[in-house]
Backbone as CSV, one residue per row, in Angstrom:
resi,resn,N_x,N_y,N_z,CA_x,CA_y,CA_z,C_x,C_y,C_z
1,UNK,0.846,-1.197,0.000,0.000,0.000,0.000,0.881,1.247,0.000
2,UNK,0.609,2.183,-0.929,1.404,3.401,-1.019,0.957,4.382,0.058
3,UNK,1.907,4.859,0.824,1.606,5.781,1.921,1.458,7.203,1.398
4,UNK,0.397,7.861,1.800,0.159,9.239,1.400,0.709,10.184,2.460
5,UNK,1.557,11.123,2.057,2.134,12.050,3.031,1.114,13.036,3.562
6,UNK,1.388,13.572,4.733,0.502,14.580,5.314,0.718,15.913,4.610
7,UNK,-0.236,16.816,4.805,-0.106,18.145,4.227,1.017,18.904,4.932
8,UNK,1.600,19.876,4.218,2.689,20.664,4.806,2.217,21.465,6.002
9,UNK,0.915,21.783,6.034,0.376,22.580,7.146,0.072,21.740,8.374
10,UNK,0.173,20.402,8.238,-0.063,19.515,9.379,1.225,19.343,10.174
11,UNK,1.080,19.241,11.477,2.249,19.078,12.343,2.637,17.599,12.423
12,UNK,3.916,17.254,12.136,4.356,15.854,12.253,4.166,15.340,13.671
13,UNK,3.695,14.100,13.790,3.444,13.524,15.101,4.457,12.446,15.471
14,UNK,5.274,12.026,14.518,6.288,11.014,14.800,7.408,11.131,13.776
15,UNK,8.392,10.250,13.866,9.555,10.338,12.992,9.187,10.170,11.525
16,UNK,8.317,9.204,11.222,7.952,8.961,9.830,7.249,10.173,9.219
17,UNK,6.373,10.787,9.986,5.669,11.969,9.479,6.617,13.152,9.361
18,UNK,7.616,13.221,10.228,8.628,14.276,10.124,9.434,14.121,8.833
19,UNK,9.739,12.859,8.479,10.452,12.595,7.228,9.580,12.993,6.047
20,UNK,8.304,12.611,6.087,7.364,13.005,5.033,7.368,14.512,4.855
21,UNK,7.252,15.200,5.978,7.154,16.665,5.954,8.388,17.284,5.316
22,UNK,9.560,16.780,5.692,10.811,17.334,5.179,10.923,17.130,3.667
23,UNK,10.555,15.946,3.200,10.620,15.666,1.763,9.604,16.508,1.004
24,UNK,8.415,16.662,1.555,7.392,17.470,0.895,7.795,18.943,0.833
25,UNK,8.492,19.412,1.855,8.989,20.798,1.830,9.926,20.992,0.646
26,UNK,10.781,20.008,0.417,11.754,20.103,-0.678,11.058,20.284,-2.022
27,UNK,9.951,19.569,-2.236,9.280,19.582,-3.538,7.996,20.410,-3.542
28,UNK,7.708,21.046,-2.419,6.423,21.726,-2.282,6.181,22.859,-3.258
29,UNK,7.238,23.575,-3.683,7.036,24.702,-4.583,7.212,24.329,-6.048
30,UNK,7.391,23.027,-6.322,7.420,22.564,-7.700,8.775,22.597,-8.375
31,UNK,9.761,23.277,-7.818,11.068,23.339,-8.471,12.168,22.650,-7.674
32,UNK,11.791,21.949,-6.608,12.775,21.216,-5.821,13.689,22.085,-4.983
33,UNK,13.344,23.373,-4.851,14.200,24.289,-4.103,13.566,24.745,-2.787
34,UNK,12.607,23.972,-2.333,11.954,24.331,-1.078,12.890,24.335,0.105
35,UNK,13.963,23.533,0.022,14.918,23.460,1.127,15.707,24.754,1.283
36,UNK,15.851,25.516,0.188,16.551,26.801,0.279,15.839,27.721,1.253
37,UNK,14.513,27.782,1.101,13.722,28.644,1.980,13.693,28.106,3.404
38,UNK,13.654,26.774,3.528,13.676,26.172,4.867,14.988,26.480,5.567
39,UNK,16.098,26.379,4.834,17.415,26.670,5.409,17.507,28.129,5.839
40,UNK,16.959,29.036,5.016,16.954,30.461,5.373,16.126,30.691,6.631
41,UNK,14.964,30.025,6.683,14.086,30.185,7.844,14.747,29.657,9.112
42,UNK,15.428,28.507,9.001,16.126,27.933,10.154,17.253,28.839,10.624
43,UNK,17.993,29.387,9.670,19.093,30.295,10.007,18.566,31.512,10.763
44,UNK,17.469,32.082,10.256,16.863,33.256,10.892,16.308,32.890,12.264
45,UNK,15.630,31.759,12.338,15.002,31.324,13.590,16.034,31.068,14.677
46,UNK,17.095,30.312,14.324,18.138,29.993,15.301,18.905,31.245,15.698
47,UNK,19.172,32.104,14.709,19.869,33.357,15.011,19.089,34.222,15.981
48,UNK,17.779,34.316,15.759,16.936,35.118,16.651,16.837,34.486,18.035
49,UNK,16.803,33.158,18.083,16.731,32.468,19.374,18.007,32.693,20.176
50,UNK,19.150,32.646,19.494,20.436,32.894,20.160,20.473,34.318,20.696
51,UNK,20.023,35.280,19.877,20.028,36.678,20.293,19.088,36.894,21.469
52,UNK,17.923,36.248,21.418,16.952,36.376,22.507,17.512,35.819,23.811
53,UNK,18.189,34.666,23.722,18.779,34.067,24.919,19.900,34.941,25.461
54,UNK,20.704,35.508,24.554,21.797,36.400,24.954,21.256,37.633,25.662
55,UNK,20.223,38.249,25.072,19.618,39.453,25.660,19.015,39.150,27.029
56,UNK,18.393,37.983,27.153,17.768,37.593,28.420,18.794,37.491,29.535
57,UNK,19.950,36.903,29.231,21.003,36.763,30.237,21.608,38.120,30.596
58,UNK,21.778,38.981,29.585,22.314,40.326,29.843,21.352,41.125,30.718
59,UNK,20.070,41.032,30.423,19.068,41.757,31.219,19.062,41.277,32.667
60,UNK,19.160,39.968,32.846,19.160,39.435,34.204,20.417,39.870,34.961
61,UNK,21.539,39.903,34.259,22.788,40.362,34.865,22.660,41.813,35.310
62,UNK,22.028,42.632,34.466,21.823,44.045,34.793,20.939,44.205,36.022
63,UNK,19.898,43.389,36.096,18.996,43.437,37.246,19.730,43.095,38.537
64,UNK,20.534,42.060,38.507,21.263,41.638,39.706,22.272,42.686,40.156
65,UNK,22.973,43.280,39.190,23.994,44.275,39.522,23.384,45.578,40.011
66,UNK,22.106,45.784,39.725,21.425,46.999,40.183,21.421,47.082,41.709
67,UNK,21.393,45.931,42.363,21.357,45.908,43.822,22.720,45.901,44.475
68,UNK,23.764,45.973,43.657,25.124,45.955,44.197,25.538,47.377,44.604
69,UNK,25.444,47.685,45.883,25.716,49.039,46.363,27.182,49.431,46.240
70,UNK,28.046,48.448,45.959,29.468,48.748,45.825,29.862,49.048,44.372
71,UNK,28.910,48.924,43.468,29.187,49.164,42.055,28.645,50.537,41.641
72,UNK,29.537,51.486,41.430,29.102,52.827,41.013,28.551,52.814,39.591
73,UNK,28.966,51.833,38.816,28.522,51.749,37.420,27.106,51.197,37.286
74,UNK,26.744,50.225,38.147,25.473,49.530,37.971,24.446,49.778,39.069
75,UNK,24.864,50.256,40.235,23.944,50.382,41.360,22.771,51.301,41.026
76,UNK,21.554,50.761,41.197,20.291,51.471,40.988,20.007,51.847,39.532
77,UNK,20.835,51.415,38.601,20.628,51.781,37.199,19.339,51.175,36.647
78,UNK,19.085,49.904,36.981,17.848,49.272,36.489,16.632,49.876,37.184
79,UNK,16.789,50.229,38.453,15.696,50.883,39.174,15.324,52.211,38.514
80,UNK,16.337,52.948,38.106,16.097,54.240,37.445,15.321,54.046,36.144
81,UNK,15.656,52.977,35.435,14.947,52.668,34.192,13.476,52.361,34.478
82,UNK,13.230,51.567,35.516,11.851,51.215,35.868,11.069,52.420,36.375
83,UNK,11.744,53.322,37.088,11.085,54.535,37.561,10.691,55.448,36.404
84,UNK,11.522,55.497,35.386,11.191,56.285,34.187,9.976,55.706,33.482
85,UNK,9.862,54.380,33.496,8.704,53.735,32.882,7.428,54.074,33.652
86,UNK,7.548,54.188,34.978,6.394,54.585,35.784,5.952,55.998,35.414
87,UNK,6.914,56.913,35.316,6.602,58.293,34.967,5.981,58.378,33.575
88,UNK,6.473,57.568,32.665,5.938,57.555,31.302,4.478,57.112,31.303
89,UNK,4.176,56.078,32.082,2.809,55.568,32.137,1.877,56.553,32.842
90,UNK,2.417,57.329,33.762,1.586,58.336,34.436,1.074,59.375,33.447
91,UNK,1.892,59.658,32.430,1.487,60.613,31.409,0.310,60.095,30.586
92,UNK,0.234,58.784,30.455,-0.876,58.195,29.697,-2.165,58.166,30.519
93,UNK,-2.026,58.288,31.839,-3.170,58.287,32.760,-3.963,56.979,32.699
94,UNK,-3.284,55.929,32.268,-3.897,54.602,32.233,-3.535,53.897,33.537
95,UNK,-4.510,53.751,34.428,-4.247,53.211,35.762,-3.711,51.787,35.730
96,UNK,-4.182,50.989,34.775,-3.703,49.603,34.691,-2.220,49.570,34.338
97,UNK,-1.818,50.412,33.382,-0.414,50.451,32.974,0.463,51.034,34.078
98,UNK,-0.064,52.027,34.780,0.676,52.627,35.897,0.887,51.590,36.993
99,UNK,-0.174,50.859,37.296,-0.100,49.827,38.335,0.891,48.724,37.949
100,UNK,0.892,48.344,36.680,1.814,47.306,36.221,3.260,47.782,36.305
101,UNK,3.509,49.043,35.924,4.861,49.599,35.974,5.363,49.659,37.418
102,UNK,4.485,50.046,38.331,4.862,50.094,39.742,5.130,48.695,40.287
103,UNK,4.321,47.738,39.838,4.495,46.353,40.283,5.834,45.801,39.788
104,UNK,6.211,46.145,38.549,7.500,45.700,38.010,8.648,46.237,38.853
105,UNK,8.528,47.511,39.251,9.576,48.126,40.074,9.661,47.461,41.444
106,UNK,8.514,47.283,42.090,8.491,46.705,43.435,8.989,45.260,43.440
107,UNK,8.561,44.507,42.436,9.000,43.105,42.354,10.511,43.010,42.170
108,UNK,11.024,43.861,41.298,12.470,43.873,41.073,13.207,44.255,42.348
109,UNK,12.771,45.311,42.999,13.477,45.803,44.190,13.451,44.754,45.305
110,UNK,12.280,44.174,45.525,12.159,43.194,46.605,12.954,41.928,46.324
111,UNK,13.074,41.562,45.065,13.789,40.341,44.715,15.306,40.531,44.752
112,UNK,15.784,41.665,44.257,17.219,41.859,44.031,17.929,42.635,45.133
113,UNK,17.305,43.684,45.641,18.013,44.585,46.547,18.140,44.048,47.974
114,UNK,17.457,42.975,48.276,17.590,42.381,49.607,18.456,41.123,49.584
115,UNK,19.055,40.830,48.448,19.941,39.669,48.368,21.226,39.909,49.162
116,UNK,21.748,38.847,49.759,23.057,38.956,50.396,24.117,38.996,49.294
117,UNK,25.287,39.474,49.616,26.345,39.543,48.606,26.730,38.153,48.118
118,UNK,26.670,37.168,49.015,26.989,35.793,48.615,25.965,35.278,47.592
119,UNK,24.688,35.546,47.868,23.626,35.093,46.965,23.723,35.793,45.619
120,UNK,24.042,37.098,45.653,24.183,37.850,44.406,25.370,37.320,43.580
121,UNK,26.478,37.078,44.279,27.659,36.560,43.589,27.404,35.196,42.972
122,UNK,26.661,34.356,43.685,26.350,33.025,43.165,25.458,33.125,41.929
123,UNK,24.468,34.019,41.975,23.557,34.200,40.839,24.299,34.736,39.623
124,UNK,25.222,35.687,39.848,26.002,36.245,38.744,26.954,35.202,38.166
125,UNK,27.486,34.357,39.040,28.361,33.280,38.571,27.595,32.285,37.711
126,UNK,26.341,32.035,38.090,25.496,31.125,37.317,25.224,31.700,35.928
127,UNK,24.979,33.010,35.864,24.748,33.669,34.578,25.996,33.585,33.702
128,UNK,27.148,33.786,34.305,28.399,33.713,33.545,28.592,32.324,32.943
129,UNK,28.246,31.279,33.702,28.360,29.915,33.199,27.394,29.686,32.044
130,UNK,26.183,30.222,32.179,25.189,30.076,31.109,25.646,30.803,29.845
131,UNK,26.261,31.957,30.021,26.755,32.700,28.866,27.845,31.926,28.148
132,UNK,28.711,31.270,28.897,29.766,30.459,28.285,29.159,29.278,27.523
133,UNK,28.158,28.638,28.143,27.494,27.502,27.498,26.791,27.941,26.224
134,UNK,26.133,29.096,26.291,25.419,29.619,25.127,26.386,29.955,24.000
135,UNK,27.518,30.544,24.356,28.522,30.890,23.345,29.075,29.624,22.682
136,UNK,29.301,28.598,23.480,29.786,27.326,22.952,28.740,26.702,22.030
137,UNK,27.468,26.769,22.443,26.370,26.236,21.635,26.250,27.006,20.324
138,UNK,26.410,28.325,20.395,26.348,29.151,19.195,27.431,28.739,18.194
139,UNK,28.632,28.492,18.709,29.726,28.073,17.841,29.422,26.748,17.154
140,UNK,28.803,25.834,17.891,28.469,24.532,17.309,27.352,24.663,16.276
141,UNK,26.378,25.523,16.563,25.264,25.703,15.629,25.707,26.368,14.334
142,UNK,26.780,27.157,14.398,27.272,27.808,13.188,27.762,26.789,12.168
143,UNK,28.091,25.584,12.639,28.458,24.526,11.708,27.280,24.089,10.863
144,UNK,26.064,24.351,11.372,24.845,23.990,10.645,24.267,25.173,9.877
145,UNK,24.181,26.326,10.532,23.555,27.488,9.889,24.561,28.440,9.275
146,UNK,25.872,28.266,9.582,26.887,29.158,9.037,26.878,30.513,9.718
147,UNK,27.656,31.436,9.144,27.707,32.789,9.671,26.852,33.700,8.798
148,UNK,27.237,34.956,8.640,26.369,35.938,7.998,25.902,35.540,6.598
149,UNK,26.836,35.341,5.650,26.450,35.084,4.266,26.586,33.619,3.876
150,UNK,26.870,32.785,4.847,27.076,31.365,4.591,25.929,30.578,5.198
151,UNK,25.425,29.567,4.479,24.329,28.767,5.016,24.496,27.306,4.603
152,UNK,25.373,26.570,5.303,25.604,25.159,4.964,24.392,24.274,5.196
153,UNK,23.372,24.782,5.898,22.180,23.979,6.174,21.494,23.537,4.892
154,UNK,21.578,24.360,3.829,20.935,24.016,2.562,21.482,22.702,2.023
155,UNK,22.804,22.585,1.977,23.424,21.373,1.444,23.215,20.189,2.377
156,UNK,23.241,20.448,3.682,23.018,19.377,4.655,21.611,18.802,4.491
157,UNK,20.611,19.678,4.381,19.229,19.232,4.212,19.034,18.520,2.875
158,UNK,19.703,19.020,1.841,19.583,18.395,0.520,20.132,16.970,0.544
159,UNK,21.320,16.797,1.114,21.913,15.457,1.190,21.043,14.516,2.015
160,UNK,20.474,15.047,3.084,19.609,14.234,3.945,18.362,13.776,3.194
161,UNK,17.688,14.721,2.530,16.444,14.367,1.840,16.698,13.492,0.616
162,UNK,17.819,13.703,-0.092,18.149,12.841,-1.233,18.268,11.389,-0.784
163,UNK,18.954,11.194,0.328,19.115,9.839,0.848,17.796,9.239,1.303
164,UNK,16.978,10.044,1.957,15.688,9.555,2.442,14.745,9.207,1.292
165,UNK,14.797,9.999,0.232,13.942,9.732,-0.927,14.248,8.364,-1.526
166,UNK,15.526,8.067,-1.711,15.927,6.778,-2.280,15.608,5.645,-1.312
167,UNK,15.836,5.898,-0.047,15.620,4.874,0.972,14.148,4.488,1.090
168,UNK,13.278,5.500,0.972,11.848,5.275,1.184,11.060,5.139,-0.119
169,UNK,11.715,5.323,-1.273,11.012,5.174,-2.535,10.106,6.335,-2.864
170,UNK,10.578,7.552,-2.633,9.780,8.741,-2.939,9.921,9.082,-4.418
171,UNK,8.788,9.349,-5.062,8.777,9.706,-6.475,8.520,11.199,-6.617
172,UNK,9.535,11.982,-7.050,9.370,13.441,-7.168,8.268,13.850,-8.143
173,UNK,8.010,13.014,-9.160,6.989,13.349,-10.159,5.588,13.314,-9.566
174,UNK,5.308,12.245,-8.844,3.981,12.111,-8.232,3.920,12.723,-6.841
175,UNK,5.109,13.056,-6.294,5.214,13.565,-4.927,4.586,12.598,-3.924
176,UNK,4.835,11.342,-4.147,4.335,10.294,-3.264,5.308,9.136,-3.244
177,UNK,4.998,8.081,-2.496,5.864,6.914,-2.377,5.377,5.833,-3.340
178,UNK,6.299,5.303,-4.162,5.911,4.344,-5.193,6.154,2.894,-4.794
179,UNK,6.620,2.662,-3.567,6.809,1.294,-3.096,8.154,0.700,-3.431
180,UNK,9.027,1.463,-4.117,10.333,0.928,-4.501,11.328,0.916,-3.349
181,UNK,11.049,1.673,-2.310,11.956,1.727,-1.170,11.510,0.786,-0.076
182,UNK,12.039,0.993,1.111,11.674,0.157,2.247,10.194,0.331,2.564
183,UNK,9.506,-0.766,2.842,8.073,-0.715,3.131,7.856,-0.059,4.485
184,UNK,6.894,0.854,4.537,6.700,1.608,5.773,6.353,0.714,6.953
185,UNK,5.623,-0.354,6.687,5.268,-1.225,7.808,6.498,-1.918,8.391
186,UNK,7.564,-2.040,7.570,8.800,-2.653,8.054,9.737,-1.631,8.668
187,UNK,9.302,-0.384,8.711,10.173,0.684,9.189,10.022,0.925,10.694
188,UNK,9.047,0.250,11.300,8.741,0.519,12.703,9.946,0.324,13.618
189,UNK,10.660,-0.804,13.439,11.795,-1.062,14.323,12.924,-0.054,14.105
190,UNK,13.117,0.347,12.839,14.123,1.370,12.554,13.733,2.681,13.216
191,UNK,12.473,3.039,13.079,11.989,4.270,13.705,12.176,4.230,15.216
192,UNK,11.850,3.067,15.811,12.008,2.931,17.258,13.457,3.163,17.664
193,UNK,14.382,2.617,16.861,15.797,2.788,17.172,16.250,4.225,17.059
194,UNK,15.835,4.881,15.961,16.219,6.278,15.763,15.577,7.165,16.816
195,UNK,14.300,6.900,17.114,13.600,7.697,18.124,14.267,7.528,19.485
196,UNK,14.674,6.306,19.796,15.337,6.062,21.077,16.657,6.818,21.145
197,UNK,17.373,6.842,20.019,18.643,7.577,19.969,18.412,9.067,20.169
198,UNK,17.464,9.637,19.409,17.186,11.065,19.526,16.659,11.415,20.909
199,UNK,15.837,10.525,21.465,15.312,10.753,22.808,16.445,10.815,23.816
200,UNK,17.420,9.911,23.662,18.550,9.906,24.579,19.387,11.157,24.470
201,UNK,19.612,11.600,23.219,20.413,12.803,22.999,19.713,14.031,23.568
202,UNK,18.437,14.201,23.203,17.712,15.394,23.638,17.445,15.377,25.139
203,UNK,17.199,14.201,25.695,16.980,14.100,27.142,18.229,14.492,27.912
204,UNK,19.385,14.252,27.300,20.641,14.574,27.958,20.896,16.060,28.086
205,UNK,20.241,16.853,27.234,20.485,18.304,27.258,19.260,19.106,27.669
206,UNK,18.111,18.465,27.755,16.893,19.244,27.983,16.846,19.887,29.371
207,UNK,17.642,19.362,30.332,17.656,19.953,31.672,18.746,21.000,31.830
208,UNK,19.504,21.240,30.774,20.526,22.287,30.794,19.834,23.627,30.576
209,UNK,19.892,24.506,31.577,19.151,25.765,31.512,19.532,26.602,30.308
210,UNK,20.814,26.665,30.001,21.257,27.489,28.879,20.743,26.934,27.555
211,UNK,20.740,25.601,27.433,20.235,24.984,26.209,18.728,25.172,26.116
212,UNK,18.029,25.001,27.242,16.584,25.220,27.252,16.234,26.634,26.846
213,UNK,17.011,27.588,27.347,16.755,28.989,27.057,16.762,29.234,25.562
214,UNK,17.626,28.522,24.853,17.719,28.671,23.401,16.691,27.810,22.683
215,UNK,16.724,26.495,22.918,15.942,25.568,22.118,14.443,25.685,22.363
216,UNK,14.022,25.773,23.637,12.599,25.764,23.916,11.918,27.087,23.569
217,UNK,12.700,28.088,23.157,12.112,29.342,22.707,11.793,29.309,21.222
218,UNK,12.212,28.257,20.518,11.992,28.173,19.082,10.563,27.739,18.782
219,UNK,9.867,28.431,17.912,8.484,28.081,17.593,8.309,26.684,17.040
220,UNK,9.341,26.151,16.294,9.166,24.840,15.702,9.425,23.729,16.689
221,UNK,9.855,24.064,17.940,10.187,23.025,18.908,8.988,22.130,19.191
222,UNK,7.848,22.746,19.517,6.665,21.973,19.882,6.232,21.067,18.745
223,UNK,6.301,21.584,17.521,5.820,20.832,16.370,6.749,19.700,15.977
224,UNK,8.064,19.947,16.034,9.008,19.006,15.448,9.669,18.090,16.464
225,UNK,10.006,18.625,17.667,10.788,17.855,18.621,9.965,17.252,19.755
226,UNK,8.808,17.841,20.090,8.063,17.356,21.243,7.651,15.891,21.119
227,UNK,7.294,15.369,19.897,6.969,13.945,19.821,8.129,13.059,20.237
228,UNK,9.363,13.531,20.031,10.539,12.744,20.383,10.759,12.760,21.887
229,UNK,10.640,13.955,22.494,10.934,14.075,23.924,9.901,13.396,24.797
230,UNK,8.636,13.385,24.352,7.592,12.820,25.205,7.390,11.339,24.947
231,UNK,8.080,10.794,23.920,7.911,9.379,23.613,8.595,8.506,24.668
């Protein structure tokens, strides 16, 4: 029986459907260059996720240093920023926004300015470790997405899908499976093995805060990786 792939707008629920989705993306626009756009999207997505994680750590560092009374450079600087936001909202005369701005200030002050120096130092040390981990992760990801004008992901995805097409018997003309490759019903044990491998790899890093900060912020995480992690 020839297996019919899911629509591109459907979210893959397992490894086989993820393979279907990837192959259909390649041929979805009719010229076999769908992977170019996917590679560009991945590069943009990962780049934005890295930047978001970097900004988050910098902001948290700034908040912690705001309570350091021995730092002339950082002491009360974040508080001053929050106080300006309160004044700005007062001009709008929107009580809800004013209340929220005041709550942000109070929450920050109560959380950070009453910390002991030991607790503050430990928190800052933790941020420094996360920044190092994130920088290391960024360097590794550049092997996949490249730097500014380079995008090796296109060729990586192309080689992957070419192999999968031959392995599974995908026919580019009909955009379906013609039965010449491995039978899908016989693929279950292979899928189980690959899923177990991916589950082990992802489970090994999913509790790393710095990795979570990057990976779990990606919109495609829920759609593409969650079936693997929860299996």
